[in-house]
Every structure is written in C-alpha cells, then in structure tokens.
C-alpha positions as CSV (number, residue, x, y, z in Angstrom):
1,X,-15.3,1.4,17.9
2,X,-13.4,4.5,18.8
3,X,-10.4,5.5,16.3
4,X,-8.0,8.1,17.5
5,X,-5.4,9.7,15.4
6,X,-2.7,12.4,15.9
7,X,-3.1,15.6,14.1
8,X,0.6,15.3,12.9
9,X,0.1,11.6,11.8
10,X,1.6,11.2,8.3
11,X,1.1,7.3,8.4
12,X,-2.4,7.2,9.2
13,X,-4.6,9.8,7.4
14,X,-8.0,11.0,8.6
15,X,-9.6,9.7,5.3
16,X,-8.4,6.0,5.8
17,X,-9.5,6.3,9.6
18,X,-13.0,7.3,8.4
19,X,-13.0,4.7,6.0
20,X,-12.2,2.1,8.5
21,X,-14.8,3.4,11.0
22,X,-17.3,3.0,8.3
23,X,-17.1,-0.7,8.5
24,X,-18.5,-0.5,12.1
25,X,-21.8,0.3,13.7
26,X,-21.6,3.4,15.8
27,X,-17.8,4.0,15.2
28,X,-16.3,7.4,15.6
29,X,-13.0,9.1,14.6
30,X,-11.3,11.9,16.7
31,X,-8.1,13.8,16.3
32,X,-5.7,14.4,19.2
33,X,-3.7,17.5,18.7
34,X,-0.1,17.9,18.6
35,X,0.5,14.2,18.2
36,X,1.8,11.9,15.5
37,X,1.3,8.2,15.0
38,X,2.4,7.2,18.5
39,X,-0.3,8.6,20.7
40,X,0.4,6.6,23.8
41,X,3.9,8.0,23.9
42,X,3.3,11.5,22.6
43,X,-0.1,12.3,24.4
44,X,-0.7,9.7,26.7
45,X,-2.9,11.8,29.3
46,X,-5.1,13.1,26.2
47,X,-5.5,9.6,24.9
48,X,-6.6,8.3,28.2
49,X,-9.0,11.0,28.6
50,X,-10.4,10.3,25.1
51,X,-10.7,6.6,25.6
52,X,-12.5,7.1,29.1
53,X,-14.9,9.4,27.7
54,X,-15.6,7.0,24.9
55,X,-16.2,4.2,27.7
56,X,-18.4,6.4,29.6
57,X,-20.6,7.4,26.6
58,X,-20.8,3.8,25.7
59,X,-21.9,2.7,29.3
60,X,-24.6,5.5,29.4
61,X,-26.0,4.2,25.9
62,X,-26.1,0.7,27.3
63,X,-27.9,1.9,30.5
64,X,-30.6,3.8,28.3
65,X,-31.1,0.9,25.7
66,X,-31.7,-1.3,28.9
67,X,-34.3,0.9,30.5
68,X,-35.9,1.7,27.1
69,X,-36.2,-2.4,26.6
70,X,-37.6,-2.7,30.2
71,X,-40.0,0.2,29.7
72,X,-41.3,-1.7,26.3
73,X,-41.6,-4.9,28.0
74,X,-43.6,-3.5,30.9
75,X,-45.9,-1.5,28.3
76,X,-46.5,-4.7,26.3
77,X,-47.3,-6.7,29.5
78,X,-49.7,-4.1,30.3
79,X,-51.5,-4.4,27.0
80,X,-51.6,-8.0,27.2
81,X,-52.9,-8.0,30.9
82,X,-55.6,-5.3,29.6
83,X,-56.7,-7.5,26.8
84,X,-56.9,-10.3,29.5
85,X,-58.6,-8.0,31.9
86,X,-56.0,-8.6,34.5
87,X,-54.6,-6.2,37.0
88,X,-51.7,-3.8,35.9
89,X,-48.3,-4.5,36.9
90,X,-46.5,-1.6,38.4
C-alpha cells in the first residue's frame, strides 16, 4: 500500500498516514512537495510518477519472489532425486 500526502496538507498529517500504513504489510508513506490535500489537482505529474514507481517496485518484488520460490522448488526436487538416486533435473 502506498500513502501519498502533500507537504502542505493540513487535513491529513504525516503521523495519521503513518498510523494507517502500520495496519498494512509493506506499506509506505511519502510526501509530495508543494501540495496540499488535493494531490491529483495540485501536483498531478509528481503523483503519477510516485504511483508508477511504486508499481514498478512491487512488480520487481513479485518477480524476485517468484524466481526465489522456483529456485527453492528446484533445490528441493534435487534433494529428493538425490535421496532416491535419480538423475538431477536441470
């Protein structure tokens, strides 16, 4: 989860955003400068960049987790094959 707030936001404090973020796994809070509470209207480009960067980071994390799981599965399969004296899968 990504929480974005403007540096001049007087309706939603950084502390309240951080409290909300604590309720979620891997949540992050960031501040967009020179904006108040209406980020999409006040800093649309900066908000879009921040959201896209978050999506890219999450996609990379998913890919790495997927590759890690695949490597663990292959390692377990090799262990079982070795115990059963079967040829290694490559």
